[in-house]
C-alpha positions as CSV (number, residue, x, y, z in Angstrom):
1,M,26.8,-88.9,-17.4
2,P,25.2,-85.8,-19.0
3,A,22.7,-84.2,-16.8
4,D,19.0,-84.9,-17.6
5,P,17.7,-81.8,-19.3
6,A,14.4,-82.3,-17.6
7,S,16.0,-82.2,-14.2
8,T,18.1,-79.0,-14.9
9,P,16.5,-76.0,-13.2
10,A,15.4,-73.2,-15.5
11,P,17.3,-70.0,-15.2
12,P,15.6,-67.2,-13.3
13,P,13.6,-64.9,-15.5
14,S,15.5,-61.7,-16.4
15,P,14.0,-58.6,-14.7
16,T,11.6,-56.7,-16.9
17,P,13.1,-53.2,-17.6
18,P,10.9,-50.4,-16.4
19,T,8.6,-48.9,-19.0
20,P,9.8,-45.4,-19.7
21,T,7.2,-42.7,-19.1
22,P,6.0,-41.6,-22.5
23,P,6.7,-37.9,-23.3
24,R,3.8,-35.6,-23.0
25,P,2.1,-35.6,-26.4
26,Q,2.4,-32.4,-28.3
27,A,-0.7,-30.6,-29.5
28,P,-0.8,-30.2,-33.3
29,L,1.1,-27.1,-34.5
30,V,-2.1,-25.5,-35.8
31,F,-3.8,-25.9,-32.5
32,M,-0.9,-24.4,-30.6
33,L,-1.0,-21.5,-33.1
34,A,-4.7,-21.1,-32.5
35,A,-4.1,-20.9,-28.7
36,L,-1.6,-18.1,-29.2
37,L,-3.9,-16.3,-31.5
38,S,-6.6,-16.3,-28.9
39,A,-4.4,-13.9,-26.9
40,F,-3.9,-11.8,-30.1
41,A,-7.7,-11.6,-30.6
42,L,-8.1,-10.4,-27.0
43,S,-5.3,-7.9,-27.7
44,Q,-7.2,-6.6,-30.7
45,A,-10.3,-6.2,-28.5
46,F,-8.5,-4.4,-25.7
47,R,-6.9,-1.9,-28.1
48,T,-10.2,-0.9,-29.7
49,V,-12.5,-0.7,-26.6
50,T,-12.3,3.1,-26.5
51,A,-14.5,3.5,-29.6
52,M,-17.4,2.0,-27.7
53,L,-16.5,2.9,-24.1
54,G,-15.3,6.5,-24.8
55,P,-18.7,8.3,-24.4
56,S,-19.4,6.4,-21.1
57,L,-15.9,7.1,-19.8
58,Q,-16.2,10.8,-20.7
59,A,-19.6,11.0,-18.9
60,E,-18.5,9.3,-15.7
61,F,-15.0,10.8,-15.3
62,G,-15.6,14.1,-17.1
63,L,-12.8,13.5,-19.6
64,S,-11.8,15.9,-22.4
65,G,-11.0,14.7,-25.9
66,Q,-7.3,15.0,-25.1
67,A,-7.7,12.8,-21.9
68,L,-9.7,10.2,-23.9
69,G,-6.9,10.2,-26.6
70,A,-4.3,9.7,-23.8
71,F,-6.3,6.8,-22.4
72,A,-6.5,5.1,-25.8
73,G,-2.9,5.9,-26.6
74,L,-1.5,4.5,-23.4
75,F,-2.3,0.9,-24.6
76,G,-0.2,1.4,-27.7
77,L,2.6,3.2,-25.7
78,S,2.9,0.5,-23.0
79,F,2.5,-2.2,-25.7
80,G,5.2,-0.7,-27.9
81,V,7.8,-0.2,-25.2
82,A,7.2,-3.6,-23.7
83,Q,7.3,-5.1,-27.2
84,L,11.1,-4.6,-27.4
85,L,11.6,-6.5,-24.1
86,M,9.1,-9.2,-25.1
87,G,10.8,-9.8,-28.4
88,I,14.0,-10.5,-26.6
89,G,12.2,-12.5,-23.9
90,L,10.8,-14.8,-26.6
91,D,14.4,-15.7,-27.6
92,V,15.7,-16.0,-24.0
93,Y,12.9,-17.7,-22.3
94,G,10.7,-19.1,-25.1
95,L,7.2,-18.5,-26.3
96,R,5.3,-20.3,-23.6
97,R,6.8,-18.7,-20.5
98,T,7.0,-15.2,-22.0
99,V,3.3,-15.2,-23.1
100,L,2.0,-16.7,-19.9
101,L,3.9,-14.3,-17.7
102,A,2.9,-11.2,-19.7
103,F,-0.7,-12.1,-20.5
104,A,-1.4,-12.5,-16.8
105,L,-0.8,-8.8,-16.5
106,A,-3.6,-8.2,-19.1
107,V,-6.0,-10.2,-17.1
108,A,-5.1,-8.2,-13.9
109,G,-5.3,-4.9,-15.8
110,S,-8.7,-5.6,-17.2
111,A,-10.0,-6.5,-13.7
112,L,-8.5,-3.3,-12.4
113,S,-10.1,-1.3,-15.1
114,A,-13.5,-2.7,-14.3
115,L,-13.1,-1.7,-10.7
116,A,-11.4,1.7,-11.4
117,P,-12.8,4.5,-9.1
118,S,-11.0,7.3,-11.0
119,Y,-9.3,8.2,-14.2
120,G,-5.9,7.5,-12.7
121,W,-6.8,3.9,-11.8
122,L,-8.3,3.5,-15.3
123,M,-4.9,4.5,-16.8
124,A,-3.1,2.1,-14.5
125,G,-5.3,-0.7,-15.8
126,Q,-4.6,0.3,-19.4
127,L,-0.9,0.3,-18.7
128,L,-1.0,-3.3,-17.4
129,I,-3.2,-4.4,-20.3
130,G,-0.9,-2.9,-22.9
131,M,2.2,-4.6,-21.3
132,G,0.3,-7.9,-21.0
133,C,-0.8,-8.0,-24.6
134,S,2.6,-7.0,-26.0
135,P,3.9,-10.4,-26.9
136,A,0.6,-11.7,-28.3
137,F,1.0,-11.2,-32.1
138,I,4.8,-11.3,-32.3
139,A,4.7,-14.7,-30.5
140,S,2.4,-15.9,-33.2
141,T,4.6,-14.6,-36.0
142,V,7.8,-16.1,-34.5
143,F,5.9,-19.4,-34.1
144,I,5.0,-19.3,-37.8
145,A,8.6,-18.4,-38.8
146,R,10.0,-21.3,-36.8
147,H,7.5,-24.1,-37.6
148,F,6.0,-23.3,-41.1
149,P,7.7,-23.1,-44.5
150,V,9.2,-19.7,-45.5
151,E,7.2,-19.4,-48.6
152,R,4.0,-19.7,-46.6
153,F,4.9,-16.9,-44.2
154,A,2.7,-14.2,-45.8
155,L,-0.2,-16.5,-46.1
156,F,-0.1,-17.8,-42.5
157,S,0.5,-14.3,-41.2
158,G,-2.5,-13.0,-43.1
159,M,-4.6,-15.8,-41.7
160,S,-3.4,-15.0,-38.2
161,M,-4.3,-11.4,-38.6
162,S,-7.7,-12.5,-39.8
163,V,-8.2,-14.6,-36.7
164,G,-7.2,-11.6,-34.6
165,G,-10.2,-9.8,-36.2
166,L,-12.5,-11.9,-33.9
167,G,-11.4,-9.5,-31.1
168,L,-12.5,-6.6,-33.2
169,I,-15.9,-8.2,-33.7
170,F,-16.5,-8.2,-29.9
171,T,-15.8,-4.5,-29.6
172,G,-18.4,-3.7,-32.3
173,T,-22.1,-4.4,-31.7
174,P,-21.7,-7.0,-28.9
175,L,-19.7,-4.6,-26.6
176,A,-21.9,-1.7,-27.5
177,W,-25.0,-3.8,-26.5
178,V,-23.3,-4.8,-23.2
179,V,-22.3,-1.2,-22.4
180,Q,-25.8,0.1,-23.3
181,H,-27.5,-2.4,-21.0
182,W,-25.1,-2.9,-18.1
183,G,-22.5,-0.2,-18.4
184,W,-18.8,0.1,-19.4
185,R,-17.6,-1.8,-16.3
186,A,-19.5,-4.9,-17.4
187,G,-17.7,-4.7,-20.7
188,F,-14.3,-4.9,-18.9
189,W,-15.5,-7.8,-16.8
190,V,-16.5,-9.8,-19.9
191,L,-13.1,-9.1,-21.4
192,T,-11.4,-10.2,-18.1
193,A,-13.2,-13.5,-18.3
194,L,-12.3,-14.1,-21.9
195,A,-8.6,-13.1,-21.3
196,L,-8.5,-15.6,-18.4
197,L,-9.9,-18.4,-20.6
198,S,-7.2,-17.6,-23.3
199,W,-4.5,-17.7,-20.6
200,L,-5.7,-21.1,-19.5
201,L,-5.8,-22.4,-23.1
202,I,-2.2,-21.3,-23.7
203,W,-1.1,-22.8,-20.4
204,R,-2.7,-26.1,-21.3
205,S,-1.8,-26.5,-24.9
206,V,1.3,-24.6,-25.9
207,H,4.5,-26.6,-25.5
208,E,6.8,-25.5,-28.3
209,P,8.6,-28.2,-30.2
210,P,12.2,-27.7,-31.6
211,P,12.2,-25.3,-34.6
212,A,11.4,-26.9,-37.9
213,Y,12.3,-24.0,-40.2
214,G,13.8,-21.4,-38.0
215,S,17.2,-21.1,-36.3
216,S,18.1,-23.7,-33.7
217,A,21.1,-21.7,-32.4
218,P,21.6,-21.4,-28.6
219,R,19.6,-18.8,-27.0
220,E,21.3,-15.4,-26.3
221,G,21.7,-13.5,-23.2
222,W,20.0,-10.1,-22.6
223,G,23.1,-8.1,-23.4
224,Q,23.8,-9.8,-26.7
225,S,20.1,-9.5,-27.6
226,F,20.0,-5.7,-27.0
227,A,23.2,-5.3,-29.0
228,R,21.7,-7.1,-32.0
229,M,18.5,-5.1,-31.7
230,G,20.5,-1.9,-31.7
231,A,22.3,-3.0,-34.8
232,L,19.1,-2.8,-36.8
233,F,19.2,1.0,-36.6
234,L,22.6,1.1,-38.4
235,L,21.0,-0.4,-41.5
236,P,19.7,2.4,-43.8
237,H,16.5,0.5,-44.9
238,T,15.3,0.2,-41.3
239,W,14.2,3.8,-41.2
240,G,11.8,3.7,-44.1
241,I,10.3,0.5,-42.7
242,L,9.8,2.1,-39.3
243,A,8.4,5.3,-40.7
244,L,5.5,3.6,-42.4
245,G,5.3,0.9,-39.6
246,M,4.5,3.7,-37.1
247,S,1.8,5.1,-39.4
248,G,-0.2,2.7,-41.5
249,Y,-1.8,0.6,-38.8
250,A,-1.9,3.6,-36.4
251,A,-4.0,5.6,-38.9
252,F,-6.7,2.9,-39.3
253,L,-6.7,2.1,-35.6
254,S,-7.0,5.7,-34.6
255,L,-10.3,5.7,-36.6
256,R,-11.5,2.2,-35.7
257,G,-10.3,2.2,-32.1
258,L,-10.8,5.8,-31.0
259,W,-12.7,8.2,-33.2
260,L,-15.2,6.0,-35.0
261,G,-17.9,6.2,-32.4
262,P,-17.5,9.9,-31.5
263,F,-17.3,10.8,-35.2
264,L,-20.5,8.9,-36.2
265,I,-22.4,10.1,-33.1
266,G,-21.2,13.7,-33.2
267,R,-21.4,14.4,-37.0
268,F,-24.3,12.2,-38.1
269,G,-26.3,11.6,-34.9
270,F,-25.8,7.8,-34.8
271,S,-26.7,5.9,-31.6
272,L,-24.0,4.0,-29.7
273,V,-25.3,0.6,-31.0
274,G,-25.6,2.1,-34.5
275,S,-21.9,3.1,-34.4
276,G,-21.2,-0.3,-33.0
277,N,-22.8,-1.9,-36.0
278,V,-20.4,0.0,-38.2
279,A,-17.5,-1.2,-36.1
280,L,-18.8,-4.7,-36.5
281,V,-18.8,-4.4,-40.3
282,L,-15.1,-3.3,-40.1
283,S,-14.4,-6.2,-37.7
284,L,-16.0,-8.7,-40.1
285,L,-13.8,-7.3,-42.9
286,A,-10.8,-7.8,-40.7
287,L,-11.5,-11.5,-40.6
288,F,-10.9,-11.7,-44.4
289,V,-8.9,-8.9,-45.9
290,P,-5.5,-9.8,-44.3
291,A,-5.7,-13.3,-45.6
292,V,-6.7,-12.0,-49.1
293,F,-3.7,-9.7,-49.1
294,G,-1.5,-12.6,-48.0
295,R,-2.8,-14.7,-51.0
296,I,-2.3,-11.9,-53.6
297,D,1.1,-11.0,-52.3
298,P,2.9,-9.8,-55.5
299,G,6.3,-11.0,-54.4
300,V,9.5,-9.5,-53.1
301,R,10.3,-7.2,-56.0
302,R,6.9,-5.6,-56.4
303,R,5.7,-5.7,-52.8
304,R,7.1,-2.3,-51.7
305,A,5.4,-0.5,-54.6
306,W,2.1,-2.0,-53.6
307,I,2.6,-1.0,-49.9
308,A,3.5,2.6,-50.8
309,G,0.6,2.9,-53.2
310,V,-2.1,1.5,-50.9
311,S,-0.9,3.6,-48.0
312,L,-1.1,6.8,-50.1
313,L,-4.6,5.7,-51.2
314,M,-5.6,5.3,-47.5
315,A,-4.3,8.8,-46.8
316,G,-6.5,10.1,-49.6
317,L,-9.6,8.4,-48.2
318,F,-9.0,10.1,-44.8
319,V,-9.0,13.5,-46.6
320,L,-12.3,12.6,-48.3
321,L,-13.8,11.5,-45.0
322,A,-12.8,14.8,-43.4
323,F,-15.0,16.7,-45.8
324,V,-17.9,14.4,-46.6
325,R,-21.3,15.5,-45.2
326,G,-23.7,12.7,-46.0
327,H,-23.7,9.6,-43.8
328,V,-24.0,7.1,-46.7
329,A,-20.9,8.5,-48.4
330,A,-19.1,8.5,-45.1
331,L,-20.0,4.8,-44.4
332,A,-18.9,3.9,-48.0
333,L,-15.5,5.5,-47.4
334,I,-15.1,3.8,-44.0
335,V,-16.0,0.4,-45.5
336,L,-13.5,1.0,-48.3
337,M,-10.8,1.8,-45.7
338,G,-11.7,-1.5,-44.0
339,L,-11.3,-3.4,-47.3
340,I,-7.8,-2.1,-47.9
341,S,-6.6,-2.1,-44.3
342,G,-5.3,-5.7,-44.7
343,Y,-2.3,-4.4,-46.6
344,G,-0.4,-4.4,-43.3
345,V,0.3,-8.1,-43.7
346,L,2.4,-7.1,-46.7
347,Q,4.5,-4.9,-44.5
348,Y,5.3,-7.9,-42.3
349,A,6.3,-9.9,-45.4
350,D,8.5,-7.0,-46.4
351,V,10.2,-7.0,-43.1
352,R,10.6,-10.7,-43.3
353,A,12.4,-10.4,-46.7
354,S,14.5,-7.3,-45.8
355,Y,16.8,-8.9,-43.2
356,P,19.1,-11.9,-43.1
357,S,17.9,-14.9,-41.1
358,A,19.9,-14.1,-38.0
359,L,18.1,-10.7,-37.7
360,T,14.6,-11.5,-38.9
361,G,13.0,-12.3,-35.5
362,R,14.5,-9.1,-34.0
363,A,13.3,-7.1,-36.9
364,L,9.8,-8.4,-36.6
365,S,9.8,-7.5,-33.0
366,L,11.1,-4.0,-33.6
367,F,8.6,-3.5,-36.4
368,T,5.7,-4.6,-34.2
369,A,6.9,-2.3,-31.4
370,A,7.0,0.6,-33.9
371,M,3.4,-0.2,-35.0
372,F,2.1,0.2,-31.5
373,L,4.2,3.1,-30.5
374,G,2.8,4.8,-33.6
375,V,-0.7,3.9,-32.5
376,A,0.0,5.5,-29.1
377,L,1.6,8.7,-30.6
378,M,-1.1,9.1,-33.2
379,Q,-4.0,8.7,-30.8
380,W,-2.3,11.1,-28.4
381,F,-1.6,13.5,-31.2
382,T,-5.2,13.4,-32.5
383,G,-6.4,14.1,-29.0
384,V,-4.2,17.2,-29.0
385,V,-5.5,18.2,-32.4
386,A,-9.1,17.8,-31.2
387,A,-8.5,20.1,-28.2
388,W,-6.8,22.7,-30.5
389,A,-9.7,22.5,-33.0
390,A,-12.2,23.1,-30.3
391,Q,-10.4,26.3,-29.2
392,A,-9.8,27.5,-32.8
393,G,-13.3,27.0,-33.9
394,W,-12.6,24.2,-36.4
395,E,-14.8,21.1,-36.6
396,T,-13.1,18.6,-34.4
397,Y,-13.4,15.5,-36.6
398,R,-12.3,17.3,-39.8
399,A,-9.1,18.5,-38.0
400,V,-8.5,15.0,-36.6
401,L,-9.0,13.2,-40.0
402,L,-6.8,15.7,-41.9
403,A,-4.1,15.3,-39.3
404,I,-4.1,11.5,-39.7
405,A,-4.1,11.9,-43.5
406,A,-1.0,14.2,-43.4
407,W,0.9,11.9,-41.1
408,L,0.2,8.8,-43.2
409,G,0.9,10.6,-46.5
410,L,4.3,11.8,-45.3
411,A,5.2,8.4,-43.9
412,S,4.2,6.8,-47.2
413,L,6.5,9.1,-49.1
414,A,9.3,8.3,-46.7
415,F,8.8,4.6,-47.2
416,R,8.9,5.1,-51.0
417,F,12.0,7.2,-51.2
418,L,14.2,6.1,-48.3
419,P,16.6,3.2,-49.2
420,A,15.3,-0.3,-49.5
421,S,17.1,-3.5,-48.3
422,P,19.7,-4.8,-50.8
423,L,18.3,-8.3,-50.1
424,L,15.1,-7.4,-52.0
425,A,17.1,-7.1,-55.3
426,T,18.0,-10.7,-54.9
427,G,14.6,-12.0,-53.9
428,G,14.9,-11.6,-50.1
429,S,16.8,-13.6,-47.6
430,G,15.0,-16.8,-48.4
431,K,15.6,-18.2,-44.9
432,A,13.5,-18.5,-41.8
433,A,13.5,-16.2,-38.9
434,G,16.1,-16.5,-36.3
C-alpha cells in the first residue's frame, strides 16, 4: 500500500546560507573629491603663510629678506621635488594610501614649526610641510581624470582650484588677526589642528572605486614609472609647457605668498591686518576666478594663445606695480592680478590635451612639480634680488617686482614660440588620464 502522506516525515529544512557581509558603502564621488580638496586647501594656506608671518619671523629670529625668501621658497622646493615621487606613488599605491602617508608629514611639520626654537627648526618644519602637501592637488586632478567625463575636466579642475582658495582666505585677515593677538606660533597651531581634521576626513571617507573614465591598466613598478616620466622630456612640446609652468603661478604666489605684506607695509604704511584684508580680497577672488576660466575655456585650438596672452598681461601688470606710488592704484593693480590669476586652470587643460592617455597622469604630475619648483626658485631668487637692491641703493620692492615681470615675460615668450603638441592640431587626445 502506498504510504500515508500524513505519516511521511517532512524532510529536514535545508541550512540557511550565511548572509554575506555587505561591502563597505562608498561615499559619493563628489564627497570624496571634497575630502581630497580639504588637504589642497590646507596646502594653499601653508604655502602663503609667509605673507602674514614674515614680519613676526623677521623680528623674532632676525631674518634678512634673503633668509625670509629662502623660508618661503623651501615649501615650493620640497613640494616640487616630492611631487615627482608622489605622482608615481599615486599610480603604484593609490590615492588613499599616498595622501594619508604624505599629509601626516604636513601635520607633523606644522606642529614642529609652532614649537621651533630657531630658524633651523623652522626650516625643518617647512621641509616636512612641503613634502606632506605635495600630493594634495595632483591627487584631486587624477581623481577627476579617472572618475569624471573628459569634456568636464577643465570645469571640475577650475572648481577644485576655487575650493583650494578657502585656504588662501585663512591666510588673509583671519591669520593676520590671530598673529596680531596671539603671535605667529598660534597661527601654526591653528593650521596644525585644521590639517589633522583634514587627514581624518580623508581617512574616513576616501575609498577609491575602480576608474570610470581613466585607465584601468595594471599598476606599474617604480622603475617603469620613472622611465615613462623621463620619456616626457624627449617630447619637444614639454619644454614650453614647463617653462611657463615654472613661472605663471610662481609669479602670482611670490606676490601673494611672500611680498604682499612687506610691500604694502613698507611702501604704503599699511598695518598687518590692513595687508591681511588685501590678501583676503585676493583669496575671495581665488574662490571664483579658476571656475570662471574653466567655464570660458576657448577649446584646444585657441587655448594656448589665451594662455600666452594672459601671462604677458600679468607680466605687464607687475611692471606697472613696480612704479606706482599711490596706494589706490596699487590696490587696483593687485586686484586685477587676482582676477586674471585663474588662467592657470587653462594650463592644466592644455597639459591634459597635449599628451596621449597613457602619459597624461604623469604629465600632470610633472607639470605640478614644475609649478612648485618654480615657486621655490622665484621666491628664493626674489630674496636674492631684494638683498642686492638693498646694497645697490635700489628700492627693494621695485627691484623684486621688475625681476618677477622679466622672468614671467621671458617664460611667456618661450611658451608662445617653442613647439606645441601635435595632438592639439587634431583637438587633443580626447581620452582620460592614465
